[in-house]
C-alpha positions in Angstrom: 22.2 45.0 13.0 19.6 46.1 15.5 19.6 43.3 18.1 17.5 44.1 21.0 18.7 43.2 24.6 22.2 42.5 23.1 25.3 44.2 24.5 27.4 43.0 21.6 29.1 45.8 19.5 28.1 45.4 15.7 29.8 47.8 13.3 29.8 48.2 9.6 32.9 46.7 7.6 36.0 49.0 7.7 34.9 50.7 10.9 37.8 51.8 13.2 38.8 50.0 16.4 38.5 53.4 18.2 35.1 53.6 17.2 34.4 50.3 18.4 35.9 51.1 21.6 34.1 54.4 22.0 30.7 52.5 21.3 31.6 49.7 23.9 32.4 52.3 26.3 29.1 54.0 26.1 27.3 50.8 26.4 29.3 49.8 29.5 28.7 53.2 31.2 24.9 52.8 30.5 25.1 49.3 31.8 26.6 50.6 35.1 24.3 53.4 35.5 21.3 51.0 35.2 22.2 49.5 38.5 22.3 45.7 37.5 26.0 45.3 38.2 25.8 46.4 41.8 22.5 44.1 42.4 24.4 41.2 40.7 27.5 41.5 42.7 25.2 41.7 46.0 23.2 38.7 44.8 26.4 36.7 44.1 28.0 37.7 47.5 24.9 36.5 49.3 24.8 33.1 47.3 28.4 32.7 48.1 27.9 33.2 51.7 24.7 31.1 51.9 26.5 28.0 50.1 29.6 28.6 52.1 31.4 28.6 48.6 34.9 29.3 50.0 34.8 26.1 52.1 33.6 24.3 48.9 36.5 25.7 47.1 39.1 24.6 49.7 37.6 21.0 49.9 37.6 20.6 46.1 41.2 21.8 45.8 42.2 19.2 48.3 40.4 16.3 46.2 40.5 15.4 42.6 38.9 18.7 41.5 35.4 20.1 41.2 33.2 17.2 41.9 29.8 18.8 41.1 29.8 22.0 38.8 27.8 23.5 36.0 29.1 25.2 33.0 26.7 27.6 31.2 27.8 28.7 27.7 26.2 30.9 24.9 27.4 31.0 21.2 25.5 34.2 20.7 22.9 35.1 18.1 23.2 34.3 14.2 21.5 34.9 11.2 19.4 32.2 9.3 21.0 28.6 8.8 22.2 27.7 5.3 19.7 26.3 3.1 19.2 22.5 3.9 20.3 22.7 7.6 17.5 21.4 9.6 19.0 23.1 12.9 22.0 24.1 14.6 23.1 22.9 18.0 26.0 24.0 20.1 27.6 21.9 23.0 30.6 22.0 25.3 32.5 19.1 26.7 33.8 18.3 30.3 37.3 18.5 29.0 37.0 22.0 27.9 35.0 23.4 30.7 36.1 21.3 33.8 32.4 20.8 34.8 30.5 17.7 35.1 27.3 19.2 33.8 27.1 21.4 30.7 24.3 23.7 29.3 25.0 25.4 25.9 22.9 27.8 24.0 22.9 29.1 20.5 20.3 31.3 18.7 20.1 30.7 14.8 17.5 32.6 12.7 15.7 33.9 15.8 15.3 30.2 17.2 17.0 29.2 20.4 18.5 25.8 20.9 19.7 24.6 24.2 21.6 21.4 24.8 22.4 20.0 28.3 24.3 16.9 29.5 26.0 15.2 32.2 29.2 13.0 31.8 28.8 11.3 28.5 32.5 10.5 27.7 33.4 12.0 24.6 31.0 14.7 24.1 32.5 16.3 21.0 32.3 13.0 19.1 28.7 12.5 20.1 27.7 15.9 18.9 29.5 15.7 15.6 27.0 12.7 14.9 24.3 14.7 16.0 25.2 17.6 13.9 25.7 15.3 11.0 22.2 13.8 11.3 20.6 17.2 11.5 22.4 18.0 8.3 21.0 14.9 6.8 17.4 16.3 7.5 16.5 13.9 10.4 14.1 15.6 12.8 15.5 14.9 16.1 18.1 12.5 16.4 18.8 13.2 20.2 15.6 11.6 21.1 16.9 8.1 20.5 20.0 8.8 22.5 20.5 6.6 25.5 22.1 8.8 28.2 21.9 6.2 30.9 18.6 7.4 32.7 16.2 4.6 33.5 12.5 5.1 32.4 10.2 6.2 34.9 7.6 3.8 35.9 4.1 5.6 35.4 2.6 4.1 38.6 5.8 5.1 40.7 5.5 8.5 38.9 1.9 8.9 39.9 2.4 7.8 43.6 5.7 10.0 44.1 3.8 13.0 42.6 1.3 12.6 45.5 4.1 12.8 48.3 5.0 16.4 48.3 1.3 17.2 48.7 0.6 14.7 51.4 3.6 15.6 53.5 2.7 19.4 53.0 -0.8 18.5 54.2 0.5 16.4 57.2 2.8 19.3 58.1 0.0 21.9 58.1 -2.3 19.8 60.2 0.7 19.4 62.6 1.2 23.2 62.5 -2.3 24.3 63.2 -2.7 23.1 66.9 0.6 25.1 67.5 -0.5 28.5 66.1 -1.7 29.9 69.4 1.9 29.0 71.0 3.5 30.7 68.1 1.2 33.7 68.4 1.8 34.0 72.1 5.8 33.6 71.5 5.6 36.6 68.9 3.7 38.7 71.5 6.2 37.9 74.0 9.1 38.7 71.8 7.6 42.3 71.1 7.5 42.7 74.8 11.2 41.5 75.3 12.2 44.2 72.5 11.1 46.8 75.0 14.6 46.0 76.9 16.9 46.9 73.9 20.1 46.5 76.0 19.9 42.8 76.2 16.9 41.8 73.8 19.0 40.5 70.8 21.3 38.5 73.0 18.6 36.7 74.8 16.7 36.1 71.8 19.7 34.6 69.9 20.3 32.5 73.1 16.7 31.2 72.8 17.0 30.6 69.0 20.3 28.6 69.1 18.9 25.9 71.6 15.4 26.0 70.0 16.9 25.0 66.7 19.7 22.7 68.1 17.1 20.2 69.5 15.4 19.4 66.3 18.4 19.5 64.0 20.0 16.8 66.6 17.2 14.5 66.0 17.6 13.2 62.4 21.3 12.7 63.1 20.5 10.5 66.1 17.9 8.7 64.0 20.3 8.1 61.2 23.0 6.8 63.5 20.4 4.1 65.0 19.3 2.9 61.5 23.0 2.5 60.5 24.1 0.6 63.4 20.8 -1.5 63.4 21.4 -2.4 59.9 22.2 -6.1 59.4 24.9 -7.8 57.6 28.8 -7.5 57.3 30.4 -4.2 57.9 32.9 -2.3 55.6 36.1 -2.1 57.7 34.2 -3.1 60.7 32.3 0.2 60.6 29.5 0.7 58.2 27.1 -2.3 57.4 27.0 -3.0 53.6 23.2 -2.9 53.8 23.0 0.6 55.1 25.3 1.8 52.1 22.9 -0.1 49.7 19.9 1.6 51.4 21.7 5.1 50.8 22.3 4.2 47.1 18.7 3.2 46.7 17.4 6.4 48.4 19.6 8.5 46.3 18.9 6.8 43.2 15.0 7.1 43.9 15.4 10.9 44.5 17.6 11.4 41.5 14.8 9.7 39.2 12.0 11.0 41.0 12.5 14.7 41.9 9.1 14.6 43.9 10.7 12.5 46.4 13.4 15.0 47.2 10.8 17.5 47.4 8.6 15.6 49.8 11.7 14.9 51.8 12.5 18.8 52.0 8.7 19.4 52.9 8.8 16.9 55.6 12.1 18.1 57.2 11.0 21.6 57.2 7.6 21.0 58.6 9.3 18.5 61.1 11.7 21.3 62.4 9.0 23.9 62.5 6.5 21.6 64.5 9.1 20.2 66.8 9.9 23.9 68.0 5.9 24.4 68.0 5.5 21.3 70.3 8.2 23.0 72.6 6.3 26.3 72.8 3.1 24.5 73.5 4.4 22.4 76.2 4.2 19.0 74.3 7.8 18.7 73.4 9.2 17.3 76.6 8.9 19.7 79.7 12.2 18.7 81.2 14.5 19.6 78.2 12.3 21.4 75.7 9.9 23.7 77.3 10.6 26.8 75.2 7.5 28.9 76.2 8.3 32.4 77.4 6.5 33.2 80.7 5.0 29.7 80.6 2.1 29.4 83.1 1.7 26.5 85.6 -1.5 24.6 86.1 -3.4 27.2 83.9 -2.1 30.2 86.0 0.2 32.9 84.5 3.8 33.2 85.9 5.3 36.2 84.8 9.0 37.2 84.8 11.6 36.0 87.3 11.5 35.9 91.3 14.0 37.7 93.4 16.6 35.5 95.3 14.7 36.2 98.6 11.6 34.6 97.3 13.1 31.3 96.6 16.1 31.0 99.2 15.7 28.4 101.8 16.9 28.5 105.5 19.6 25.9 104.7 21.6 28.7 102.9 22.3 30.6 106.3 25.9 30.9 106.5 26.7 29.6 103.1 30.1 29.0 102.3 31.1 29.1 98.7 34.5 27.5 99.3 32.4 24.3 100.4 30.5 24.6 97.0 33.8 23.8 95.1 34.6 20.3 93.5 32.6 17.8 91.5 28.6 17.5 91.4 26.7 15.0 89.7 23.5 16.0 87.9 20.5 13.8 88.6 17.5 15.9 87.4 17.0 18.9 85.3 14.4 21.5 83.9 16.5 23.0 81.2 16.4 23.6 77.7 20.0 24.3 77.4 20.5 20.6 77.8 19.6 17.5 75.9 17.6 14.5 76.9 19.9 12.3 75.0 22.9 13.1 77.1 24.1 11.2 80.1 26.5 11.1 83.1 26.3 14.9 83.2 28.5 16.4 85.9 29.6 20.0 86.9 33.2 20.5 88.4 33.4 23.9 90.0 36.4 25.7 90.6 36.6 29.2 92.5 38.6 31.8 90.6 39.5 35.3 91.7 36.1 37.2 91.9 34.0 34.3 90.6 34.0 30.5 89.6 34.6 28.3 86.5 32.0 25.6 85.9 33.5 22.5 84.0 30.3 20.9 82.6 30.9 17.3 81.4 28.7 15.3 79.2 28.5 12.1 77.4 26.0 11.2 74.7 23.9 10.0 73.1 22.8 7.6 76.2 22.2 3.9 76.0 18.5 4.6 76.5 17.9 7.1 73.8 20.1 5.3 71.1 20.6 1.7 72.4 22.2 0.5 69.0 24.5 3.5 68.6 25.6 5.1 71.7 28.8 3.4 72.1 30.0 4.5 68.6 29.7 8.2 69.4 32.6 10.3 69.3 31.6 11.5 72.7 30.8 8.2 74.2 33.8 8.8 76.5 33.1 12.4 77.3 33.2 15.9 76.4 33.1 19.1 78.3 32.6 22.8 77.9 33.0 25.6 80.4 30.6 28.3 81.9 32.0 31.2 83.9 30.5 32.9 87.0 31.3 36.0 88.8 30.5 37.0 92.4 28.9 40.4 92.6 29.6 41.9 96.1 25.9 43.5 96.0 24.5 40.1 95.8 23.7 38.0 99.0 25.8 34.7 99.4 24.3 32.0 97.3 23.9 34.2 94.0 26.3 33.8 91.3 26.2 35.7 88.0 26.9 33.0 85.2 27.9 33.7 81.7 27.6 31.4 78.8 26.1 31.5 75.2 26.3 35.3 74.9 24.1 35.9 78.0 24.5 36.4 81.7 22.0 35.4 84.1 21.9 34.8 88.0 22.4 31.3 89.4 20.6 31.0 92.7 21.9 28.3 95.0 18.5 27.8 96.7 19.1 24.9 99.0 22.0 22.6 100.2 21.9 19.5 102.3 24.7 19.0 104.7 26.3 15.8 105.7 27.5 14.9 109.1 30.7 16.5 108.8 29.1 19.9 107.8 29.9 19.4 103.9 27.5 20.1 101.2 26.1 16.7 100.0 23.2 17.9 97.7 22.2 21.2 96.2 19.3 22.6 94.2 20.2 25.5 91.6 18.0 27.8 89.8 18.7 30.0 86.9 16.3 32.7 85.4 16.8 35.0 82.4 14.4 38.0 81.9 14.1 40.7 79.2 11.6 43.3 79.1 9.7 41.7 82.1 9.4 38.5 80.3 11.0 35.3 81.4 13.1 34.0 78.7 14.7 30.9 80.2 14.7 29.1 83.6 16.8 26.2 84.6 16.6 24.0 87.8 19.3 21.5 88.6 19.2 18.5 91.1 22.9 18.2 92.2 24.7 15.4 94.4 28.2 14.5 95.3 27.4 10.9 94.7 26.9 9.6 91.1 24.0 7.4 92.4 21.0 8.6 93.9 17.5 6.6 95.1 14.2 7.5 94.1 13.6 8.6 97.9 16.6 10.9 97.8 15.0 12.4 94.6 11.6 12.6 95.9 13.0 14.7 99.0 14.7 17.2 96.9 11.4 17.6 94.8 9.7 18.4 98.2 12.4 20.9 99.2 12.3 22.6 95.7 8.4 22.9 96.2 8.9 24.6 99.5 11.1 27.0 97.7 8.4 27.8 95.4 10.0 26.4 92.4 7.2 24.0 91.1 5.7 26.9 89.1 9.1 27.2 87.5 9.4 23.6 86.7 10.5 21.7 89.6 7.5 19.4 89.4 8.4 15.8 88.7 6.4 15.9 85.7 8.3 18.8 84.3 12.0 17.5 85.2 14.2 15.0 83.3 16.3 12.5 85.0 19.7 12.2 83.8 20.7 8.6 82.7 23.9 7.4 84.5 26.4 5.0 83.5 28.5 4.2 86.6 32.3 4.8 86.8 32.7 1.1 87.7 31.5 0.1 84.4 34.6 1.9 82.7 35.2 3.8 79.5 33.4 2.8 76.3 35.5 0.7 74.0 33.5 -0.4 70.8 36.8 -1.2 68.9 36.4 0.0 65.3 34.6 3.1 65.9 36.4 4.4 68.9 39.7 3.5 67.3 38.5 5.6 64.2 37.6 8.5 66.3 41.0 8.6 68.1 42.8 8.1 64.7 41.0 11.2 63.4 42.0 13.3 66.5 38.6 13.9 67.5 39.4 13.3 71.3 42.2 15.9 71.0 40.0 18.3 69.0 37.4 18.0 71.7 40.1 19.0 74.3 41.5 21.8 72.3 37.8 23.2 71.8 37.3 23.1 75.6 40.7 24.9 76.0 39.6 27.5 73.6 36.3 27.9 75.4 38.0 28.1 78.7 40.5 30.8 77.5 37.7 32.9 75.9 35.9 33.0 79.1 38.8 34.2 81.3 
């Protein structure tokens, strides 16, 4: 038979197996030469990597089997159906495919018939009834089958149908004001590329934190909604009303696919526009000022300053050994940090040729997440390490700090000495430049005390302004004040949630992660 687009081998009755094998071999050679197999393998590899298929297989293997799978079967092409048969349908069941959703195809007399179903119980018995009905001449016996899908309300269908369009328009309207900022960013990135040695590392550094901030927001929001939900809690953890809310949302998305589409549009546009706000200076100047070479009061501020331009007289005779120990951070201008964290500290230890900076945080803060802050797995702290080296060519007070794939100078700009000559306050300034473009600037107000008055902080702002740091972000409007929960209040103990994190070994995992980071930086 002449069957276009078919790779099946059809030979006259009585043909030899050798002839069939030779014909098949020719077809396979032709198929390979077409290039389709190579493209199919590349596509499959890309899809597997994007979906993290190996992790999915591991998770499924540890559970009860494949929880969400689809089988696709084709029974091939056949001649005309016998006289009196209204149609031929083909179906496979879960018991034979191991899949929860099945799609089956068969072509009879040039007509393609497709059946698809979820979990219907005994699928084989169901389709025996269907095929029997077709054989008796009924038109479409499957039309009356109740497969458990509730009817769609026409009014709700109309409303939900508008949601993707409305969210799309809203996202576009929010995006338009940020177009100049995105354009300026694109221009600056092209300038950065003129420095090929460190261009990619610096750009990856920016992208990582630019994406981390908006990704964190829905996580914190969902946590607040969950812990603000009323009613009894399952195992003292999750409110029943929150579970019911999730069931309702999932059910709505299942029955009205437009809701899922609208949600995806909303999330994507929110992500893009959150970054756009950071680029245009509307996203929180203390923790999310993403603009490259951002201006100050309308005047352009290009690249990074030399240490001599910002160093203060208090740094005369600077002794790095006195800088060791714990420092509490009280204010920052730094998009590698998050406004939602609190109790931030730096514990500095000198090492041969440099230093190790143990950076400790807790989060989210009681102010940013009043309902859920004490349920967090890092409510009692987490930390990671940054590493610095002392370059003999640099003046005292300059440390070359490494972290997140880049190295940048950390300038100790100013110190305030106590009566005993020990350093009690310090102002740090970091700046990363590539291709003449300032990619990142960070300013930290540090103190040996975990509590500072407004007057003390105002004095630090004045000293930073004398150092010329206002144009780089030390202006009070451009700095974020770190929330502090004093030591005397003790560790967080929320009962069920903290007990759960400990039972899961989260505290030990965080410690192990910190050790791995520390070992990797040595």
